[in-house]
N, C-alpha and C positions, 0 to 999 in steps of 0.2 A: 172331144165329144164322148169317147169311151168312158173316161174317168168321171166326168162331171154329169153326164146325162144317162147314158145306157146302162152303167153299173149302178147308179143311183136310183133307178126306177123301182127295183124290188126291195130296196133297203128297208122300207117301212114294215113290210110283211116279214122280213128276215129278222127283225128285232124281237119278234114275238113268237115265230114258228120256224121249225126246221123244214126247209123246203126239200121235197123228195129229190133223190138223185137224179132222176130222169129230167125233172124240171131244170135243175141246175146244169145239165148237159145241153138242154135246149137253149138256155140262156147263153152258155158259153158258146155254142154254135152260132148264135146271133152276132155276139161280139167278135168271133173269129171271121165270120163272113164280112163284117163291116169293116173290119182292119184290112183284109187281103183283097177283097174284090173291089173293083173300079166301078162296076154298073150293076144295076139290079138284073138278076138272072145270068150273069157272066161270072162264073166260079173260076177262081184262080188257085194255084198251088199254094199251100201253106208251107212256107220254107222253113219256119221255125216252130217247134212244138209249143203248145199254149202253155205248158208247164214251166217253160223257160221265159215266156213273155210275162208271166205273172210273178216272176221273182222280182225282189227290190232292185233298184237301179244300182245299188252299192254290190249286188251279186250279179251284175251283167245282165239283168233283166230290163223290162220297161215298166214295172211296177203296176200292170194291170191287175185287178182284183180276181183272185180265185173265188168263185162264187161260194161253194161250199165251205171253204175255210173261213170266209169272211161272215158266212151265216153263223157259224159256230162261235167266232169271236164276238159277234153281237149278242147272241144268246149267253154267253159267259157273263156278260154284264149283268143279267138278271141273276145268275147264280151267285155273283159277287154280291149283290144286293141282299140275297137271302142269307149269306154268311155274316155280312158286317152289320145288317140292320134287321135282326130277327124279330124285332118288335113292331116293325112296320106292318100295315094291313096285308099287303101282298104276301109277305112271309108268313104271317100268322094264318092266312088261309091255306096257302100251298103245303106248308110244313105240317099243318094240322091234319090236313087230308091225306098226304103221301108219306109223311115221315113221323108218325105218331110212335112207331115201334123201333125207329132207328134214326141215325143222324143223316142229314142232307148228303154228307160226303161218302156215306156208305149205302145210300139208297140204291136199289137195283131197278132196272127198267123192266118191271112186270108187264104181263100182256095186257091186262086190263087197266091201262092208264090212259090219260087224255093224250092227244098229239102235242099239246102245248107243254105239258110236263116232261114228255120224251125229249123234246128239244132243249128243255132246260137242263136235262140230265146230260146232253151232248155237249152243251156249253160247260157244265160242271167238269166233265172229263178233261176238257182243255185247261181248266184252273187246276186241276190236280197235277198236271205236268210240272208245274213251277210253284205251286202255293207254299208259303212259308208262315211261320208263327213267330211273333214277337212276344217275348217273355214278359209277363206281369207278375202275377202271383204263382203262376205254374200249375193251377188246379186243372186246367183243361187241355194241356199238352202232353201227349204221350212221349215218354223219353225215347222210345225206339222207332216208332212209326212215323211222327210228325218231323218235318224239316224245320228246325229251330236254331241249329248252331250257326250255319252259314247258308241261308235259303238260296242265296245267289249262285252257289257252287253245289248246291244239294248234298252238303256234307251231313252225314248222319251216323250216330254210333252204330257199330257192327258188332255181330255175336261172336261166339255162341252166348245166347241169353239163357241164364239159369231160370228154371220154372217159376221160382218165388220172385223173380225180378221182371217177368215179362209184362206186367200190367203197371210198372212204375210210371208215375207222372214227374213232371219237373219239380213239383212241389215237394216231392220225396227226397230230393237232394238238396234242399234248402234248410237251413236251421230255422227251428220254430220260433225262436225268440226275435232274432234280428232280420229273418227273411233273407239272409245272404247265403252264398254258396258253402255247402258242407264240403269242404276241400278234402276231407279224409274219405268220405264216401265216393267223391268223384275220382280221386286217385286210385280207389279200389275197383271201381266199375270200368273206367276207361281212361287210363293215365296218358294214353297217347293223344287224347283230345282235351286234356285238362287245361292248356294254356288258351285254347279257342273258347272254352267255356266260361272260365274265369275272366275273360275280357268282355263278356255280357253283363248287363246290369239289371237284374230283376227288380221289380217295383217293391219298395219297402213300405209304400202306402196301401197296398192291397189292390192295385189296379188290375182288371182282368187281362188275360192273354187276348191278344188281337191276330187277326190274320193279315198277312202282308204280301204283296205282289212284288217280288225282287226285280222284275224286269222294268220297273218304272221308278224313277228317283223318289217320288212321293210316297211309294208304297202301295198305292191304290191301283186297282186294275183299270186299264183302258182298252178300248176296242183295237186301237193301233198296235199297242205292245202285244196284246194277245194274237193278233193277226200276224205280226211280224214274228213271233216265236214259232208259229206253225210253218211259215215260209222258211225260216232258218233251219228248222228241223227237217224239213223236206229237202232242202238243199244240202244239208250235211249227209243225209241218207243217201241221196243220189251220188255225191261225190265218193261216199264209201263203196257203193256198188260198182262205180266205174273204176276205182282204185283196185279193189279186190279182182275185178275181171281183167285187170291189165297183165299180161304175161311177164 
């Protein structure tokens, strides 16, 4: 009942808007009381914290939804559409209004923005935690800041970066004629990553770089994988805190 009915009731609104924290807590309270209480008006003790009940079953939880995390996972679906389909009507309207001076990935949540756009930015922040790039022509992928070598492990080149190299794009380490890797320049910039980089295959036909979501086998973002990533991160941080607190 909790999974199929109670948690599903606010799903439609959560696909479009970020629910206030107070409302998320009220929904969580209803779910908690439904799980632990046996009769209306008779409150019983919650023997296990809700944060533990919302963990996946593989992590010794019951798989109940964390309302706020699930809300952000749903909103990240809109962010993914803006990134991968920038020519669709929704993307042209939103990006034209809020991102005419910057990119969607770098847009800040200013004070004078709509509640809907603020929620989309919250979903965007979830995407940024694992977002990767698949190399095509290398024209739109930054050499240092984008995750392009091994997005699943977040492997990136590290500095120090010389001033003249800080704005390098992937296209700058490709040969102009054949569009293959410039091995000499790669060896000069980061020899320790040369084997990983040379294992990648840039497009020789001029295909554009694309965004990829490494937590799903298709490379496309799904709400399930996005939500699972937040729960996994929360579980790992909780384990780290408990380990550090152990004498």
